[in-house]
Backbone as JSON, one array per atom type, in Angstrom:
{
  "sequence": "XXXXXXXXXXXXXXXXXXXXXXXXXXXXXXXXXXXXXXXXXXXXXXXXXXXXXXXXXXXXXXXXXXXXXXXXXXXXXXXXXXXXXXXXXXXXXXXXXXXXXXXXXXXXXXXXXXXXXXXXXXXXXXXXXX",
  "N": [[78.24, 112.81, -99.89], [76.44, 110.31, -98.32], [73.8, 111.41, -95.83], [74.11, 110.37, -92.32], [71.92, 108.92, -90.04], [70.8, 110.03, -86.62], [69.58, 108.64, -85.25], [69.29, 105.88, -84.53], [72.11, 105.68, -82.95], [71.29, 107.26, -80.72], [68.95, 106.07, -79.65], [70.08, 103.84, -78.81], [71.5, 104.54, -76.88], [69.57, 105.66, -74.93], [68.3, 103.32, -74.16], [70.37, 101.96, -72.85], [70.64, 103.63, -70.61], [68.32, 103.55, -69.72], [68.05, 100.92, -68.69], [70.16, 101.03, -66.79], [68.76, 103.0, -64.99], [66.47, 101.12, -64.67], [67.4, 99.16, -63.09], [68.4, 100.88, -60.71], [66.27, 101.88, -60.04], [65.29, 99.97, -58.18], [66.27, 100.68, -55.79], [66.0, 103.13, -55.66], [62.86, 104.59, -55.49], [61.83, 106.65, -56.45], [63.32, 106.98, -58.8], [61.32, 105.85, -60.83], [59.68, 107.34, -62.47], [61.52, 108.59, -64.1], [62.36, 106.52, -65.61], [59.87, 105.74, -66.89], [59.62, 108.09, -68.38], [62.06, 107.68, -69.85], [61.19, 105.45, -71.56], [58.83, 106.26, -72.71], [60.07, 108.14, -74.4], [61.86, 106.92, -76.16], [60.21, 105.08, -77.56], [58.45, 106.64, -79.13], [58.12, 108.19, -82.27], [57.98, 110.73, -82.83], [58.12, 113.63, -81.04], [56.37, 115.91, -81.22], [53.51, 116.57, -82.61], [52.73, 115.97, -85.92], [52.76, 118.4, -88.74], [50.23, 118.73, -91.06], [51.3, 119.57, -94.56], [50.31, 122.55, -96.14], [47.57, 122.1, -98.81], [47.6, 123.58, -102.1], [45.57, 126.15, -103.23], [44.91, 126.11, -105.7], [44.7, 123.4, -106.68], [42.0, 122.02, -106.1], [38.88, 120.26, -106.75], [36.51, 121.97, -107.38], [37.78, 124.42, -108.42], [39.45, 123.61, -110.1], [37.76, 122.64, -112.18], [36.43, 125.24, -112.99], [38.73, 126.49, -114.02], [39.66, 128.87, -116.93], [39.65, 127.74, -120.6], [42.5, 128.37, -121.37], [43.93, 128.92, -119.37], [43.72, 126.41, -118.04], [45.07, 124.82, -119.74], [47.32, 125.74, -119.66], [48.14, 125.15, -117.12], [47.89, 122.39, -117.09], [48.83, 121.39, -119.31], [47.02, 120.24, -121.39], [43.97, 119.63, -122.84], [40.39, 120.32, -121.87], [38.76, 118.2, -122.4], [40.51, 116.16, -123.0], [41.83, 115.65, -120.38], [39.73, 114.66, -118.86], [39.09, 112.35, -120.14], [41.82, 111.23, -119.57], [41.51, 111.26, -116.99], [38.84, 109.3, -116.54], [40.51, 106.79, -117.68], [42.38, 106.44, -115.18], [41.3, 106.5, -112.63], [40.17, 104.22, -111.67], [42.39, 102.63, -110.97], [44.6, 101.01, -108.78], [46.58, 102.59, -107.95], [45.98, 104.7, -107.76], [44.63, 105.11, -105.36], [45.16, 104.74, -102.21], [45.6, 102.61, -99.56], [46.44, 103.24, -96.75], [46.56, 105.2, -93.88], [46.75, 107.81, -94.56], [44.83, 109.61, -96.58], [44.32, 109.65, -100.12], [44.28, 112.25, -102.64], [41.74, 113.19, -104.68], [41.6, 111.28, -107.89], [41.83, 113.06, -110.08], [42.73, 115.35, -109.31], [45.55, 114.44, -108.6], [46.49, 113.65, -111.22], [46.12, 116.33, -112.43], [48.1, 117.54, -110.76], [50.42, 116.16, -111.28], [50.77, 116.46, -114.09], [50.97, 119.27, -114.08], [53.43, 119.44, -112.75], [55.25, 117.82, -114.49], [55.23, 119.7, -116.65], [56.44, 121.83, -115.45], [57.97, 125.03, -115.82], [58.9, 124.67, -118.53], [60.23, 121.8, -119.05], [58.85, 119.48, -120.27], [59.81, 118.18, -122.46], [61.93, 117.01, -121.72], [61.25, 115.68, -119.34], [59.73, 113.67, -120.36], [61.39, 112.22, -122.2], [63.85, 111.83, -121.12]],
  "CA": [[78.27, 111.97, -98.93], [75.06, 110.06, -97.2], [73.63, 111.75, -94.36], [73.69, 109.35, -91.5], [70.95, 108.97, -89.13], [71.76, 110.05, -85.23], [68.55, 108.47, -84.27], [69.84, 104.63, -83.76], [72.74, 105.89, -81.77], [70.42, 108.14, -79.81], [68.08, 104.99, -79.02], [70.87, 102.85, -78.17], [71.91, 105.57, -75.64], [68.34, 105.91, -74.14], [68.05, 102.06, -73.99], [71.39, 101.64, -71.97], [70.18, 104.83, -69.76], [66.83, 103.01, -69.17], [68.55, 99.71, -68.28], [70.63, 101.42, -65.88], [67.82, 103.18, -64.23], [65.54, 100.11, -63.81], [68.51, 98.55, -61.74], [68.88, 101.48, -59.7], [64.92, 102.35, -59.17], [64.71, 99.0, -57.12], [67.01, 101.13, -54.51], [65.48, 104.43, -55.21], [61.53, 104.55, -55.83], [61.82, 107.94, -57.29], [63.6, 106.81, -60.23], [60.34, 105.22, -61.82], [59.31, 108.23, -63.15], [62.58, 108.99, -64.99], [62.32, 105.32, -66.49], [58.65, 105.68, -67.86], [59.83, 109.25, -69.48], [62.98, 107.09, -71.24], [60.6, 104.37, -72.38], [58.19, 107.27, -73.54], [61.36, 108.94, -75.62], [62.49, 105.55, -76.89], [59.1, 104.38, -78.0], [57.85, 107.83, -79.79], [59.15, 108.44, -83.25], [58.05, 112.07, -82.9], [57.64, 114.09, -79.66], [55.59, 116.47, -81.3], [52.44, 115.86, -83.66], [53.42, 116.21, -87.75], [51.73, 119.24, -89.18], [50.29, 118.4, -92.54], [51.52, 120.61, -95.32], [48.9, 122.85, -97.05], [47.46, 122.41, -100.32], [47.44, 124.57, -102.89], [44.06, 126.05, -103.46], [44.36, 125.6, -107.18], [44.19, 121.94, -106.84], [40.78, 121.26, -105.55], [38.31, 119.88, -107.72], [35.97, 122.89, -107.66], [38.52, 125.49, -108.67], [40.02, 123.07, -111.23], [36.59, 122.58, -113.41], [36.2, 126.3, -113.23], [39.69, 127.23, -115.0], [39.4, 128.81, -118.26], [40.45, 126.88, -121.21], [43.39, 128.76, -121.66], [44.23, 128.62, -118.02], [43.61, 124.69, -117.8], [46.01, 124.38, -120.71], [48.79, 126.29, -119.17], [48.51, 124.38, -116.01], [47.64, 120.93, -117.09], [49.05, 121.23, -120.77], [46.12, 119.71, -122.18], [42.3, 120.27, -122.74], [39.43, 119.88, -120.64], [38.47, 117.0, -122.41], [41.81, 115.05, -122.91], [41.77, 115.43, -119.14], [38.62, 113.93, -118.37], [39.26, 111.06, -120.5], [42.74, 110.54, -118.96], [41.17, 110.46, -115.53], [38.64, 107.71, -116.78], [41.51, 105.58, -117.42], [43.24, 105.81, -114.2], [40.39, 106.62, -111.36], [40.02, 102.94, -110.86], [43.67, 102.13, -110.97], [44.88, 100.83, -107.01], [47.55, 103.34, -107.8], [45.29, 106.18, -107.31], [43.66, 104.82, -104.46], [46.1, 104.32, -101.1], [45.11, 101.65, -98.62], [47.31, 103.78, -95.65], [45.98, 106.0, -93.21], [46.43, 108.97, -95.07], [43.82, 109.55, -97.68], [44.81, 110.25, -101.0], [43.53, 113.09, -102.9], [40.99, 112.79, -106.05], [42.6, 111.02, -108.96], [41.98, 114.25, -111.06], [43.88, 116.45, -108.58], [46.71, 113.98, -108.68], [47.09, 114.21, -112.38], [46.7, 117.66, -112.2], [49.45, 118.03, -109.89], [51.41, 115.34, -111.72], [50.93, 117.25, -115.28], [51.68, 120.51, -113.96], [54.82, 119.25, -112.39], [55.75, 117.7, -115.75], [55.36, 120.49, -117.64], [56.76, 123.11, -115.08], [59.49, 125.58, -116.5], [59.22, 123.97, -119.74], [60.86, 120.82, -119.01], [57.76, 118.57, -120.58], [60.26, 117.3, -123.6], [63.04, 116.36, -120.92], [60.68, 114.54, -118.16], [59.33, 112.41, -120.9], [62.41, 111.53, -123.14], [65.19, 111.34, -120.1]],
  "C": [[76.72, 111.43, -98.22], [74.9, 110.52, -96.26], [73.07, 110.43, -93.44], [72.61, 109.77, -90.29], [71.41, 109.11, -87.52], [70.59, 109.42, -84.56], [68.7, 106.96, -83.5], [70.6, 104.58, -82.66], [71.92, 106.35, -80.24], [69.57, 106.9, -78.8], [68.65, 104.11, -78.39], [71.48, 103.34, -76.8], [70.96, 105.27, -74.64], [68.1, 104.36, -73.83], [68.98, 101.62, -72.63], [71.0, 102.42, -70.63], [68.76, 104.13, -68.83], [67.05, 101.66, -68.31], [69.15, 100.12, -66.93], [69.56, 101.98, -64.69], [66.91, 102.25, -63.28], [66.24, 99.25, -62.7], [68.38, 99.47, -60.62], [67.49, 101.82, -59.0], [64.26, 101.09, -58.36], [65.5, 99.5, -55.57], [66.1, 102.32, -54.32], [64.0, 104.39, -56.08], [61.32, 105.69, -56.77], [62.23, 108.08, -58.83], [62.44, 106.23, -61.28], [59.73, 106.03, -62.6], [60.34, 108.36, -64.41], [62.69, 107.5, -66.24], [61.14, 105.24, -67.38], [58.94, 106.88, -68.63], [60.97, 108.63, -70.62], [62.31, 106.43, -72.03], [59.55, 105.16, -73.12], [59.0, 107.94, -74.95], [61.89, 107.8, -76.62], [61.51, 104.94, -77.48], [58.34, 105.39, -79.34], [58.83, 108.18, -81.09], [59.06, 110.08, -83.32], [57.41, 112.79, -81.76], [56.76, 115.31, -79.83], [54.52, 116.35, -82.48], [53.02, 116.98, -84.64], [52.32, 117.27, -88.09], [51.8, 118.65, -90.7], [50.7, 119.64, -93.82], [50.18, 121.07, -96.09], [48.89, 122.51, -98.21], [47.35, 123.65, -100.94], [46.12, 124.87, -103.2], [43.53, 125.75, -105.09], [44.01, 124.2, -107.48], [43.07, 121.38, -105.98], [40.01, 121.21, -106.9], [37.18, 121.06, -108.34], [36.6, 123.91, -108.47], [39.5, 124.83, -110.08], [39.11, 123.03, -112.39], [36.55, 124.39, -113.73], [37.25, 127.3, -113.81], [39.19, 127.77, -116.42], [40.18, 127.64, -119.17], [41.96, 127.3, -121.31], [44.34, 128.45, -120.24], [44.73, 127.01, -117.87], [44.76, 124.5, -118.52], [47.22, 124.78, -120.32], [49.32, 125.72, -117.95], [48.61, 122.94, -116.26], [48.39, 120.41, -118.53], [48.45, 120.19, -121.62], [44.78, 120.11, -122.02], [41.61, 119.71, -122.0], [38.95, 118.3, -120.94], [39.35, 115.95, -122.62], [41.8, 114.77, -121.28], [41.28, 114.78, -118.34], [39.03, 112.78, -118.7], [40.61, 110.29, -119.81], [42.41, 110.13, -117.52], [40.16, 109.37, -115.66], [39.4, 106.72, -116.55], [42.12, 105.56, -116.08], [42.26, 106.15, -112.68], [40.02, 105.21, -110.63], [41.21, 102.43, -110.29], [44.05, 102.03, -109.25], [45.91, 101.98, -106.96], [47.12, 104.84, -107.16], [44.42, 106.23, -105.91], [44.57, 104.04, -102.84], [45.26, 103.77, -100.0], [45.6, 102.24, -96.93], [46.25, 104.72, -95.0], [45.69, 107.31, -93.51], [45.73, 108.84, -96.61], [44.39, 110.45, -98.68], [43.93, 111.11, -101.57], [42.7, 112.62, -103.89], [41.93, 112.46, -107.0], [42.69, 112.24, -109.66], [42.7, 115.34, -110.49], [45.21, 115.93, -108.68], [47.06, 113.8, -109.87], [47.22, 115.52, -112.38], [47.9, 117.9, -111.87], [50.58, 117.18, -111.05], [51.7, 116.03, -113.37], [51.46, 118.77, -114.9], [53.19, 120.41, -113.72], [55.57, 118.65, -113.49], [56.14, 118.49, -116.87], [55.95, 121.85, -117.14], [58.21, 123.72, -115.77], [60.0, 124.93, -117.79], [60.03, 122.92, -120.3], [60.04, 119.52, -119.27], [59.03, 117.27, -121.35], [61.1, 116.38, -122.55], [62.46, 115.29, -119.89], [60.17, 113.5, -119.25], [60.53, 111.71, -121.6], [63.62, 111.36, -122.09], [64.96, 110.0, -119.23]]
}
């Protein structure tokens, strides 16, 4: 069963409360602070700043290059040369560069993460053929 959002009904209730307080604030000026608080609550998606998930230290450009051939092959399921060739193929593609306010990682790091996840727990064949 899909999870239903509680946000829309909550926003509707906040809007109703805000409208009532706006009408009553003409009588009682002290309610103007409450109106501004309700307005703030209804316009903000998050009340606290969002924290960025920490990145794994393995997936940094310098650490990736310094891995031994054996460790690199275990992580990315390919050789250094094949990996570099793949990076040259995808580095100028628009999918590797987002225009959003959140900067994407280097295409080499994105490829390393994708290859590591595809091969996680011996499931490479299943990921490719399913």
